[in-house]
MARSE-64382 format. One record per residue (C-alpha): residue in one letter; x negated, y, z negated. Coordinates in steps of 0.05 Angstrom, whole numbers, plus 5000, padded with zeros to 4 digits. Layout:
! residues N
AXYZ ...
END
This chain:
! residues 94
M111054261381 R103754171405 I101153811466 A093553741476 I090053571541 Q082653421546 A079653731609 D074153401649 D069153921628 G070253811554 D075154381542 E081554231505 V087954561527 S093354601474 I100454801488 Y104755061431 A112155211434 D115255701386 L122655861382 L123056551350 A130556611360 L135756231400 E134756701459 H127256801452 G122156251458 L114656311471 I109655821498 T102255921480 L096655601520 E090155571480 I083555341510 E078155121462 N071055011484 Q065954711437 L060554551487 Y057255231492 S056655431420 E056855151350 I062955571335 S069155391375 E071455921423 F078756021437 D082156351496 S089656391494 V095556671532 T102756711509 L108456651560 T115956711559 I119756091579 G120956371649 K113556541660 A111555851633 R116155531685 E112855961739 L105955741716 A108155011715 A111055061785 A104655391810 L100254861779 L104554301809 T104354641878 V096854701877 A095853991853 Q100553721907 D096954131960 L090153871939 E092753151939 F095553262009 V088953552034 R085052992001 G089652462032 T089352792101 T081852862098 A081052142076 S085351882133 K081652312184 L074952052158 A077551342161 A079851452232 L072751702250 V068851182211 L072750552230 P071550622305 M064150762293 R063550132249 S067049722303 A062349982356 T056249862312 G058449162296 A059649002370 A052749282388 R049348842335 K052748212361 N049948322431 
END
C-alpha cells in the first residue's frame, strides 16, 4: 500500500505499509524533495505499527492545537477590530 501527500513546499511524503509477518508490520515514511537538486533526494524513517500510531496521534494533537490557537486568535482579533470599526464609523458620521 502507498499513500502520497504533496506538501506545501513541494516535498512529497509517501507512506508505505509492509506486512513482513502476521505479527510484524512496518510503516515507512519517505520524503522526496526535487526542488533543491536535479537528482531527487530521499529521507525516510521506518516505524513499527505502535510507533506509527504514536506519530499519528502526535501529528493530530499538534494540528488540533494549532487550529485551536488560530481560532482563538482570530476571535480575539475580531473582538478588538469590530469595536474599533464601530467607533470609527460613528466618528465619520458626525
